[in-house]
C-alpha positions in Angstrom: 0.3 0.5 0.1 1.4 3.4 -0.8 0.6 6.8 0.7 -0.1 9.0 -2.6 -2.8 10.8 -1.1 -2.9 14.7 -0.4 -2.1 15.3 3.3 -5.0 15.2 5.2 -5.0 17.4 8.6 -6.4 15.8 11.6 -8.0 17.5 14.7 -8.0 17.0 18.1 -11.8 16.2 18.2 -10.2 13.2 15.0 -7.9 12.3 17.8 -10.0 12.5 20.6 -12.5 10.0 18.6 -9.9 7.4 17.9 -8.5 7.6 21.4 -12.4 6.7 22.7 -12.3 3.9 19.8 -9.2 2.2 21.1 -10.4 2.1 24.5 -13.6 1.1 23.6 -12.1 -2.4 21.5 -10.5 -3.1 24.6 -12.9 -2.9 27.1 -14.8 -5.9 26.3 -11.8 -7.9 27.2 -12.5 -7.1 30.9 -10.1 -5.4 33.0 -6.2 -6.9 33.8 -5.2 -6.3 30.2 -1.7 -5.8 28.9 -0.6 -2.7 27.1 -2.5 -2.3 23.9 -0.6 -0.5 21.1 -2.7 1.1 18.0 -2.2 2.9 14.8 -4.0 5.7 14.0 -5.0 5.4 9.9 -6.8 8.0 7.7 -9.9 5.8 6.7 -10.4 7.6 3.6 -7.2 5.3 2.5 -8.3 2.5 3.8 -11.6 2.6 2.0 -9.6 3.1 -1.1 -6.9 0.6 -0.4 -8.9 -1.8 1.0 -12.4 -1.8 -1.0 -12.7 -5.4 1.1 -12.9 -3.1 4.5 -16.2 -1.0 3.1 -18.8 -2.3 5.3 -16.6 -2.3 8.3 -15.2 0.9 7.6 -16.7 3.9 9.8 -18.0 6.4 7.5 -17.7 9.2 10.2 -14.5 8.5 11.6 -11.6 10.3 9.7 -8.9 8.1 11.3 -9.3 4.1 12.2 -8.0 2.5 14.7 -5.6 -0.5 13.8 -4.9 -3.3 16.2 -0.9 -4.1 16.5 0.4 -7.2 17.8 0.4 -7.4 21.1 2.9 -6.3 23.5 5.0 -6.9 26.6 4.6 -6.1 29.7 2.4 -6.1 33.1 -1.3 -5.4 33.2 0.0 -2.6 35.4 1.8 -0.9 32.1 4.8 0.7 32.9 7.3 -1.6 32.7 10.8 -1.6 30.9 9.9 -3.8 28.2 7.1 -1.9 27.4 9.4 0.9 27.4 12.2 -1.3 25.1 8.9 -1.6 22.7 8.1 1.9 22.0 12.1 3.1 21.9 11.8 0.6 19.0 8.6 1.0 17.2 8.8 2.8 13.7 5.5 3.5 11.6 5.2 3.1 7.6 3.8 6.6 6.1 0.1 5.3 5.8 0.1 5.7 9.7 -0.6 9.7 10.8 -1.5 8.7 14.5 -1.1 5.8 16.8 -2.4 5.7 20.8 -1.7 3.2 23.7 -4.2 1.9 25.6 -2.7 0.5 29.5 -3.8 -0.1 32.7 -2.5 2.3 35.8 -2.7 2.8 39.6 -4.5 6.3 40.8 -3.8 7.2 44.2 -5.8 9.6 46.2 -4.3 13.1 46.2 -3.0 12.4 49.9 -1.2 9.0 49.2 1.6 11.4 48.7 3.3 11.1 51.8 2.3 7.3 52.0 5.0 7.2 49.0 7.4 9.4 49.6 7.8 7.4 52.9 8.3 4.2 50.5 10.7 6.1 48.2 13.1 8.0 50.4 14.7 4.9 52.0 16.0 4.3 47.8 16.7 7.7 46.1 20.2 6.6 45.4 18.8 3.4 43.5 16.2 4.8 40.7 15.4 1.0 40.1 15.0 -0.1 43.9 13.0 3.4 44.2 10.5 2.8 41.3 10.0 -0.7 42.7 9.3 0.8 46.4 6.7 3.0 44.5 4.6 0.5 42.5 4.7 -1.6 45.8 3.3 0.9 48.0 1.0 2.3 45.5 -0.4 -1.4 44.5 -1.0 -2.0 48.3 -2.2 1.5 49.3 -5.6 1.3 50.6 -7.5 3.6 47.9 -5.6 2.6 44.9 -8.1 2.1 42.3 -7.2 1.1 38.7 -7.5 3.1 35.5 -8.2 2.4 32.5 -5.9 5.2 30.3 -5.2 6.1 26.3 -2.4 8.0 25.2 -2.8 9.1 21.6 -0.6 11.1 19.6 -0.4 12.0 16.0 2.5 12.6 14.0 1.6 16.7 13.6 2.4 16.9 17.6 -1.6 16.4 18.4 -1.7 13.9 21.4 -4.6 14.0 24.1 -4.8 11.4 27.2 -8.1 10.2 28.1 -8.3 8.0 31.7 -11.2 5.8 32.8 -11.6 4.2 36.2 -12.3 0.9 37.1 -16.2 0.6 38.9 -15.7 0.1 42.5 -16.2 -3.0 44.0 -20.0 -2.6 45.4 -20.7 -1.0 42.1 -19.2 -3.4 39.3 -21.9 -2.4 36.6 -21.7 1.4 36.8 -21.3 3.7 33.6 -17.5 4.3 33.5 -16.7 7.7 32.7 -14.1 9.0 30.3 -12.0 11.7 31.9 -9.5 13.7 30.2 -5.6 13.8 31.8 -3.7 15.5 29.5 -0.9 16.0 32.5 -1.2 12.4 33.3 1.5 10.9 31.1 3.8 13.2 29.5 6.6 10.8 29.4 4.4 7.9 27.8 3.5 10.9 25.3 7.1 11.6 24.4 7.5 8.4 23.6 4.9 7.8 21.5 5.9 10.7 19.9 9.3 9.3 18.9 7.8 6.5 17.3 7.5 9.0 14.3 11.0 10.5 14.6 13.1 10.5 11.3 15.4 7.0 11.3 
């Protein structure tokens, strides 16, 4: 497939819709899933180059979310394997953006003192501090699991959305999708770097 269409410009709304579609794609698989990477491809390009997909493409979406091979890493994301995958990922010209869905731990604001106490003895060793911080977060009584999607376009547009896992006492409650653009700046930079010219 060659990409010889005139260059399209995609806005924040198109990226936001693609990010929501990525979260909706993994939602039926339930919680406890490993990180999932998606390529974002212009729907018009797919309609032209893959006419047999016409029935499954969403005409209203300017970007189509394409699932990539499963990634290594733990279900909470942020693993070194995930960092290595992103550092070695490149995309063909047809892919104009990407999105990564992963599960994270969200703590209440008052948990900061607990984390500081867990990290302080390990500050000289970054890996030990990371392990101590993760252990403290995972065992914190106020922790919540959330699904986060970080999505970027080649041109630098970016968005981060967050969905909290329903509480145990309300397992069928509707999950609200929140915008959280300040949540994962390192992940956003890692995703943008997958589009760097080599």
